[in-house]
C-alpha angles and dihedrals in degrees: 000000000000125000122231113261090242090067092047091054092052094064094093094112121069116265112287094014118105120204111245107246099171118129092208131051118263116230118203118232142152109223132151118243142170123221133190132173115250094215093070112056093194096042119136120246117249119217114234141176117228107229097180140354136196137171088267103043153332138250115222130193105210140156095237127069104224110197119249109266093035114132114224133192102220119196106206118198112221121214093246093061098265129108140210131204116220130184112234137173120220109242103173140001126206126190112230125212091244094061096261128111131235105221116193113202137186118217116239087220115028120234123237120237093260090055091049091049090060090065100046 
C-alpha cells in the first residue's frame, strides 16, 4: 500500500518530533483550566492543566481526547484569582504515557502579549 506523496514530503523532522509551526512563542506554565465542547450545550466540563500558552493558542493536558476540529470553551485561571473564558479549536491530540492526552488548541481570537503575560 503506497502512501500519498504529501505524507512523504512531511518526513523532514526526526521520528516522533513535530516541526514547530506556531507563529507566536509558546510560554510554559502550569495553570488549572476547565474545558467543554461547544457542540453539546449540556456537556460536562473537563479539568485540565495548561502546559503552555501563546498569543495563538494553548496546550492542555487533559483526560479526554477531544477530536481535532472540536471547538472548546476553555476557562483559564489567572494567577491573581480571576479567570477568562476563551474559544479554542482543537488542532492536534497526542496520547501521553500516563493515560492523559495533550490537546493542542488554536484560539478563535488571538490574545495580545499583555493577556498572555497574565497566565504565565
